[in-house]
Residue, then its C-alpha position, 0 to 999 in steps of 0.5 A: m553671587e557678585y563673584l559669579m557675575l564678575r567672572r561672567w563679565l570678565f569672560a564676556v570681555a575676554c570673548l569680545c576681545l578675541v572677536l575683535n582680535l580675530g576681526c583684525a586678523d581677518e582683514y586680510r586672507t591668503i590667495v595662492d596665484s599662478r606662481g604658487v605664491a601665497v599673496r595676502v589680499p584685503m578682505e574688502i577689495e575696492r580698487v583694482v588695477t589690471l594688467s591684462d588684454g582682457l581675460i581678467e576684466t572679462t572675468m571680473l565683469l562676469l563675477g559682477e566686480d568690474e566696477k572695482i577696476v580703476g586702471l588698466g594696463w594698456s589701451s588696446m581694450q579701449k579702441y575701436w577697430n576698423f577695416t576697409y578693402e576694395t575687391v577687384s571689381g571695385e566693390t568696397y567692404e567696410y567693417r567699423g565699430g569692432i571693440h573688445l566685448v568686455t568694453y562693449l558691455s562695460p563702457r566705463i572701461r573706455d574712460l579708465p586711466v592707463v598705467a602702461e604702454s610701450g614704455g612700460v608701467n608708470y608706477e607714479t600713475l599706478a600708485s596715484l590710483d591707490p589700488n588695494l590690489v593689482i592683478l596682472r596676467v603674464g603671457d599677454c602682449g604687454l607681459p610676455s613671459m615670467e623669464d622676461e626681466g621687464v616682467q620680473k621688474t614690474i612685479s617686484t616694483i609693484e610689490g615694493l609699493a606695498i600693493p598686493v600683486i596676484v600673478l596669473k600665468a597664461h598658456p604661453c608661460f607653459d612648455e606645452p600649449d593647454l587651454s585648461t590653464i585658462s580655467d585655472e586663471i578664472q578660478i584664482i580670480g573667483d577666489i580673490f572675490g570670494k565667488e569661487e562657485r560662480a568662477g567654476e561655472i564660467a570655466d566649466y561652460l567654456e570647457s563644455q563648448t570645446q568638449l562638444v567638438f572634441e567628442r564629435t571628432k576624437d574617433i576620426p581616423e588619421a587618414e581621414r583628417p583634413n589639412v587646416l592652415v592658420f594663415c595670418a594674412l598681411p595687408p598690402s603695406q606689409q607684403t614685402g619681400g614676396g611674403v603674403g602672410m604668416v602661418r602657424g607651426t606645430d608648436t603653436i596654440e593654434s596648432y593645438l586647437i587644430e590637432e588636439i581639440v578638433h582632431a584635424k591636421n595642421a597643414y604647415t608641418g614646420t615650427g614657429s610662425p614664418v612668413v610665406s610667399a604665394e608660391h609656398l602657400l600654393a604648395i601647402d594647398p590646405d583643405a581649409i584656411v582659418l584667418p585670425p586677426w593679424y595687423t587688422y581684421h581679415p574676412p573670408e571675402e578678402l582671400y576670395s576677391a582682394p586684388y592683392y590675393q588674386n595670385i592664390g586663387e587656385l588654392s583648394a580652400v579658396k576654390n571650395h569656399r572653405v576659408f573662415s575667419l576668427p573673431r576680432a579680439g584686439s591684442n590676443c597674444a594669449r587666448r581668452y574667452e574667445y577660445p570656444i569660438e575659435v575651436m568651433v570655427i576651425a571645426k566648421a572649416a575642417y568638417p563642414e558635413r560633421f558640423e552641418d547641424i550647427d549654424l555658426a551665426e546662431w551658435l554664436l548668439e547662443f554662446y554670447g547669451d549663455l556666457y554674458g547673460v544678454d538678450r538676442a538683440t545684444a548678442e547680435e550686437l556682440r557678434s557684430a563687435q567681433y566682426m563675425d557677421w560674415c557667417v550671417e552673410g555667407 
């Protein structure tokens, strides 16, 4: 009997040792990032530094993990953005309080330390924050491409500090524009925090909003598709050498939204993002114009009544009041959670009759409410923070 009890006791001890050993092994787990690299990350992630223009931070907010952010890459998310212009009649339009939505919803972001600005990452500041994970997004404004030597140095230096680095690749990192990569990024962040199902729900919701537009327009014959121009208006101080703004060519993500999702035509058939003169703009003469934020915010009214744009008053889009504006989103070198809004704005500009049943002002409130889980009053504040109240006024 004593021998049997001894065997049982030894077996119990062995099992306990096995459990303890497994527990040690399970202190880390492996996440495969956008590079295809398997990264060992802590099971319990408590302190995260993000190098991103908002997508990582917004995803962490939606997953309920934003309190773990202890440092940001850049200060663009912390700033308020204001814009003022005067019409030919002397009326002043003023837009104030524009701010990134994740910062509006998680105000603590405004007070977080910043580890990088134009001079690159300050690794001493980064290390002092004692993060147990860094998540960075390549393709955003501060980290332009995987081929960039500075980006490679940033990744290798942080890894050299024995800090796990998860790299996300935004759509500019790929040869062909494709917004499905945003869903992949969201899913990886979900994997990091063990919230894969919730991340999948978020990605599916974003995709469903653009799928609505895709399905309504996919069968429109080529000959019936209107010409839409994405026009990056320039403030007077930047209008040098006769240029009044930049246009987006067929190799840009904006053209992808116009042609592959909305099924309209990009009015500018060249490539790149050249600056054009008023004469060139009049020659293009698009059916509709979409104004992205460039240098500053640009409301539709600016093209209708600003004194420095009176020389393009004969544009069909201006005369027919088919000028629309995209949301103010701060630095936006790579698309983020605003992309369904951009798709809907372009769709309303291109096909006003086909989308007549969708009130853009109300659709925005529903989008904010569904995505961020906020009430109507807060959704209205988010709409104002992105300078989209023009669709209420108009």
